[in-house]
C-alpha positions in Angstrom: 142.9 64.7 110.6 141.3 64.1 107.2 137.9 65.2 109.0 139.3 68.4 110.0 140.8 69.1 106.8 137.4 68.9 105.2 135.7 71.0 107.6 138.0 73.8 106.7 137.8 73.6 103.2 134.1 73.7 103.6 134.0 77.2 105.4 132.9 79.6 102.9 134.4 83.1 102.4 131.1 84.4 103.6 131.2 82.8 107.0 134.7 84.1 107.6 134.2 87.4 106.8 131.0 87.5 108.6 133.0 85.8 111.9 135.9 88.3 111.7 133.4 91.4 111.4 132.2 93.0 114.7 128.3 93.1 115.3 126.0 95.7 113.4 125.4 98.9 115.6 122.5 99.2 117.8 119.5 100.5 116.0 118.8 102.4 119.6 119.0 106.1 119.6 121.0 107.9 121.9 118.1 110.1 123.0 115.6 106.9 123.3 115.7 106.8 127.3 114.9 111.1 127.7 111.6 110.2 125.4 108.6 109.8 127.8 106.9 106.7 127.3 107.8 106.7 123.5 106.9 108.9 121.4 103.9 110.4 123.4 105.7 113.7 123.4 105.0 113.7 119.6 101.3 113.3 120.2 101.0 115.8 123.0 103.1 118.2 121.1 100.8 118.3 118.1 97.8 118.5 120.0 99.0 121.8 121.7 99.7 122.9 118.0 96.1 122.6 116.9 95.1 123.7 120.5 96.7 126.8 119.6 95.7 127.3 115.5 91.8 127.0 117.2 91.9 129.7 119.7 94.2 132.0 117.0 91.8 131.3 114.3 88.5 132.1 116.6 90.4 135.5 117.9 91.7 136.8 115.4 89.8 135.5 112.2 86.1 135.0 113.8 85.9 137.4 116.1 87.3 140.4 113.9 84.8 139.3 111.0 81.8 139.6 113.8 83.1 142.7 115.2 85.0 145.7 114.2 86.9 145.4 117.2 88.1 142.5 119.1 86.0 142.3 122.6 87.4 142.0 125.9 87.2 139.5 128.2 83.9 139.9 129.5 82.5 140.2 125.7 84.2 136.9 124.6 83.0 135.0 127.6 79.1 136.4 126.8 79.6 135.2 123.5 81.1 131.5 124.6 77.8 131.3 126.9 75.6 132.3 124.4 76.7 129.9 122.0 77.0 126.9 124.8 73.4 127.5 125.6 72.1 127.6 122.3 69.5 125.1 121.4 69.3 123.2 118.2 66.3 125.3 117.3 68.0 128.8 117.5 71.1 127.1 115.6 68.9 125.5 112.6 66.6 129.1 112.6 69.8 131.2 112.0 72.6 128.8 110.4 70.7 125.7 109.1 70.5 122.7 109.7 73.4 121.9 108.3 75.4 123.3 111.0 72.9 122.4 113.7 73.5 118.8 112.7 77.3 119.1 112.4 77.7 120.4 115.9 74.9 117.9 117.0 77.8 115.0 115.7 81.0 117.0 117.0 79.1 117.5 120.3 78.1 113.4 120.3 81.4 112.1 119.3 83.7 114.3 121.6 81.1 113.2 124.3 81.7 109.6 123.6 85.4 109.9 122.8 85.7 111.5 126.5 84.1 108.8 128.0 86.2 106.3 126.3 89.1 108.5 127.4 88.0 108.3 131.1 88.3 104.4 131.0 91.2 104.3 129.0 93.5 106.9 131.3 92.2 105.7 134.8 91.9 101.7 134.1 93.5 100.6 131.1 96.7 102.7 131.4 97.7 102.2 134.8 96.9 98.2 134.4 99.6 98.1 131.1 102.0 99.9 133.1 102.0 98.5 136.3 100.5 94.8 136.1 102.2 94.0 132.9 105.7 91.9 132.9 106.3 91.2 129.4 109.8 92.3 128.4 109.4 95.2 125.8 112.6 97.4 124.8 110.0 100.2 123.7 108.8 102.1 126.2 105.6 103.2 124.4 104.5 99.2 124.2 104.7 99.4 128.0 101.2 101.2 127.8 99.7 98.9 125.5 98.3 95.3 125.8 101.9 94.1 124.7 103.2 94.7 127.9 101.0 91.9 129.3 101.9 88.4 129.0 100.3 85.8 127.0 97.3 84.0 128.9 97.4 86.3 131.5 94.1 86.5 133.7 94.6 90.7 133.4 93.8 89.8 129.5 89.5 89.6 130.2 89.9 93.3 131.8 90.8 94.1 128.4 88.3 92.2 126.9 85.6 94.1 129.3 86.9 97.3 128.3 86.0 96.3 124.6 82.5 95.7 125.8 82.3 98.9 127.6 83.5 100.8 124.8 81.0 98.9 122.2 78.1 99.4 124.5 79.3 103.4 125.0 79.6 103.7 120.6 76.1 101.7 120.4 74.5 104.5 123.1 76.4 107.3 121.8 75.2 107.1 118.0 71.8 106.0 118.8 71.2 109.2 120.9 72.7 111.3 118.0 70.7 109.7 115.6 67.7 110.3 117.7 68.4 114.2 118.2 69.4 114.3 114.6 65.8 113.3 113.4 64.4 116.6 114.8 67.1 118.8 112.2 65.7 116.9 109.2 62.7 119.1 108.3 61.6 122.6 109.5 59.2 124.9 108.2 59.0 128.5 106.9 60.9 130.1 110.6 63.3 127.9 110.3 61.3 125.7 113.4 62.1 121.9 113.8 59.3 120.5 112.3 57.9 116.5 112.2 58.5 114.8 109.2 54.9 114.4 108.6 54.2 117.9 108.9 53.2 120.1 105.7 56.7 121.3 104.4 57.3 121.4 100.9 60.5 119.3 101.1 58.5 116.1 101.9 56.4 117.4 98.7 59.6 118.0 96.4 62.3 115.9 94.6 65.3 117.3 93.0 66.5 116.2 89.6 70.2 116.8 88.7 71.4 116.0 85.2 68.7 118.0 82.8 69.8 119.8 79.6 70.8 123.8 80.5 68.6 125.0 77.8 65.8 124.1 79.5 66.1 127.0 81.9 64.1 129.5 79.7 61.7 127.1 78.3 60.4 124.1 81.0 57.5 123.1 79.2 58.8 119.7 77.9 60.0 118.8 81.2 56.6 119.8 83.2 54.7 117.8 80.2 57.1 114.5 80.6 56.1 114.9 84.6 52.1 115.0 84.1 52.2 112.4 81.8 54.2 110.2 84.1 52.0 111.0 86.9 49.2 112.5 85.9 47.0 114.9 88.1 49.8 114.7 91.1 51.9 117.5 89.8 51.4 120.8 91.7 54.6 122.9 90.0 58.0 122.3 88.7 60.5 124.9 89.1 64.2 125.2 87.0 66.5 127.4 88.8 68.8 129.3 86.4 72.6 128.8 86.7 73.0 131.0 89.9 76.4 129.8 89.5 77.7 131.6 86.6 75.1 134.4 87.4 77.3 135.0 90.8 80.5 134.8 88.6 78.7 137.4 86.2 78.1 139.9 89.0 81.9 139.6 90.1 82.8 139.9 86.6 80.8 143.3 86.3 81.5 144.9 89.3 85.0 144.6 88.5 85.0 145.7 84.6 83.2 148.9 86.6 86.0 149.5 88.4 88.8 149.0 86.3 86.9 151.6 83.9 86.7 154.0 87.0 90.5 153.7 87.6 91.0 153.9 83.8 89.3 157.3 83.7 91.0 158.8 86.8 94.4 157.5 85.7 94.2 159.3 82.1 92.7 162.2 83.9 95.7 162.3 85.9 98.0 161.9 83.1 96.3 164.6 81.5 97.2 167.1 84.5 100.5 165.9 84.9 100.7 167.0 80.6 99.8 170.0 81.6 101.8 170.7 84.3 105.1 170.0 82.6 104.3 172.1 79.4 103.2 175.8 79.6 100.1 177.1 78.3 102.4 177.5 74.8 103.2 174.0 74.8 107.5 174.9 75.8 108.6 173.8 78.6 110.3 176.1 81.3 113.3 173.5 82.3 116.5 174.6 81.4 120.2 174.1 81.7 121.2 169.8 82.1 118.0 169.4 83.4 116.5 170.7 80.7 118.2 168.7 78.6 117.5 165.4 80.8 114.0 166.2 81.2 113.6 166.9 76.8 115.7 163.3 76.2 112.8 161.6 78.9 110.2 163.6 76.9 111.7 162.1 73.3 111.8 158.5 75.0 108.3 158.9 76.4 106.9 159.6 73.0 108.9 157.1 71.3 107.5 154.9 73.6 103.7 155.8 73.0 104.2 155.6 69.4 104.6 151.9 69.7 101.8 151.1 72.0 99.9 153.4 70.0 100.7 150.9 66.8 100.7 147.8 68.9 96.8 148.9 69.9 98.3 148.8 73.9 97.4 152.5 74.7 94.7 153.5 77.7 92.1 154.9 75.1 92.1 151.4 73.3 92.1 149.4 76.6 88.9 151.6 78.2 87.2 150.7 74.8 87.5 147.4 75.1 86.0 147.4 78.7 83.4 149.0 77.5 82.7 146.7 75.1 83.0 144.1 78.0 80.8 146.3 80.4 78.2 145.9 77.7 78.1 142.4 77.0 78.0 141.5 80.4 75.2 144.1 81.1 73.6 142.4 78.1 73.7 138.8 79.6 72.3 139.8 82.9 69.2 141.8 81.5 68.6 137.7 80.0 68.9 136.8 83.9 66.3 139.4 84.8 64.0 138.8 81.7 64.4 134.6 82.3 66.5 134.1 78.9 68.9 132.4 80.9 70.5 129.3 80.9 69.5 126.8 83.4 71.4 125.3 86.3 71.2 121.6 85.4 69.0 121.1 88.2 64.8 120.5 88.6 62.9 120.7 91.3 59.3 118.7 91.3 56.5 119.6 93.9 53.6 117.1 94.0 50.7 117.6 95.8 51.2 114.7 98.3 53.8 113.0 99.7 53.0 109.2 98.7 53.7 110.6 95.2 57.2 111.8 95.9 58.0 109.1 97.6 56.8 106.8 94.5 58.4 109.0 92.2 62.3 108.8 94.0 61.4 105.0 94.4 60.4 104.8 90.3 63.6 106.7 89.5 65.7 104.4 91.5 64.3 101.4 90.1 64.7 102.2 86.3 68.2 102.9 87.1 69.0 99.9 88.3 67.2 98.2 85.3 68.7 100.5 82.7 70.5 97.8 80.6 68.3 96.9 77.6 65.3 100.1 78.2 64.4 102.1 75.3 63.5 105.6 75.8 61.5 107.5 73.5 62.3 110.7 71.8 61.0 113.2 74.9 63.1 111.5 77.5 65.9 111.3 74.5 65.3 115.3 74.5 65.6 115.6 78.3 68.4 113.3 78.1 66.9 111.1 80.7 69.8 108.7 80.8 72.0 111.2 82.8 69.3 112.1 85.3 69.9 111.8 89.2 66.4 111.6 91.3 66.7 111.8 94.8 64.8 113.9 97.8 64.9 117.6 97.7 66.7 119.0 100.6 65.1 122.2 102.0 65.3 125.7 100.6 68.0 127.3 103.3 70.2 124.3 103.0 70.9 124.8 99.2 74.4 126.2 98.6 72.4 128.5 95.8 75.7 129.8 94.3 76.8 126.0 93.6 74.2 125.6 91.5 75.0 125.6 87.7 78.9 124.3 88.6 80.1 121.6 86.1 80.5 117.9 87.2 84.3 118.7 86.9 84.8 121.1 89.4 82.7 119.7 92.0 84.8 116.5 91.5 87.9 118.7 91.6 86.4 120.4 94.8 85.8 117.1 96.4 89.0 115.5 95.5 91.0 118.5 96.9 89.0 118.6 100.2 88.9 114.8 100.5 92.8 114.7 100.4 93.6 117.3 102.6 90.9 116.0 105.2 92.9 112.4 104.7 96.2 113.6 105.1 95.0 115.7 108.0 93.5 112.5 110.0 96.8 110.5 109.1 98.9 112.6 110.9 97.0 113.9 113.3 94.9 111.2 114.1 98.0 108.8 113.9 101.6 110.8 114.2 102.8 107.9 116.4 102.2 105.2 113.6 103.8 107.5 111.0 106.8 108.3 113.3 107.3 105.0 114.4 107.6 104.4 110.9 110.0 106.7 109.7 112.3 105.8 112.5 112.0 102.0 111.6 113.6 103.5 108.1 115.8 104.9 109.6 117.5 102.1 111.1 116.8 99.9 108.1 119.0 102.5 106.3 121.5 102.3 108.7 121.8 98.8 108.9 121.8 98.8 104.8 125.0 101.0 104.9 126.8 99.1 107.8 126.6 96.0 105.6 127.9 97.7 102.6 131.0 99.3 104.6 131.6 96.0 106.2 131.3 94.3 103.1 134.3 93.5 101.0 133.4 92.1 97.8 133.9 94.2 95.0 130.5 93.9 93.6 128.8 95.0 97.6 131.3 98.1 97.2 130.2 99.1 93.2 126.6 98.8 94.9 126.9 100.8 97.8 129.2 103.5 95.9 125.8 103.4 93.7 123.7 104.2 96.5 125.8 107.4 97.9 
């Protein structure tokens, strides 16, 4: 009796409570059996939505921007066939090297993914479904390698599949890289040319980070490169701040439109006042309506007096707009006369390719060994420590309207674009992982609520009440 008595004493209240509680609810959802192979249905739905968005943008945005009226089925088919049969040379001539490179990369990636998808769908998917014997509650796991028992000889087929995938990826990337070479350099007509041909891009380097005050006077920069590479510099080009010029032109057009609209509004208001009053300045309204009109005119008169004292009349606004227009026209004249600020970018053209390559290599080596280096007075004026030197792209591949944008705006644009792309890739490329994680979090929340509900201790109930 003593041992049994000691055993009954050693039973903790937690064990007694757990023995009396029913088992936790099953984490499975009632509609789990209706889902076709787990969460693949979500992937199919997302793919269908993406396809619909692409088709909608093509028909109702792209075609409407290219044509006043949306062409018929024959016109759309002819347009698609023309795009399909367009060569890299034609795309590079009409749209630039960036578009040709983008289409080559996209086409190569699509062909590579389709070839891997064929092997996966007709070889690996039936193998995992019908040859796997491992017990899995998740239906989606039956379509993966998890459905095959450990140590099975069928795993060698997966190994061979990985070898095939590696071979296809290597072959596809090599083919895309080989085709990208012809879009690297082009001549003045936009035709692809050999890297050793006489293209101005292979003789030019691009220097970023120079002071914007060098736009009007590039003598110091030219003397610096002439001293560093004597007899090898052909020309130094310092473009103006084209980003500010574009904003200036847009603002000037907007101000001129505002002035025209304000003048028309003032003229129409004078016509309305003349129609309300006679030639003698008296109103023709009589009776009750005449009193209402008279009160309204008095209110308008008081309001006009207040606005005039505050300086918000149309005449004052017109004067401010005219002053702003004169200021903008003066700034625009500075661009026409070549006295505007530079864009902070310079293009240095050399007389031979060897010097251009050597200049890029020299500046890169100096950037690596910047610690302990002393700059001359000319280099300090040119802000040599802020330079970024690289090979110049083709003139047709440069977004000239962005020349002169601040580094902060470029970084913010880059962060915003990359963040949106990352979110799209996270959800659109791996939606199953996101949805599975959300369901797992839901199961954990249900388990915790069940434990808090069944727990009889005051501390547990208090924590459960706080969470609720």
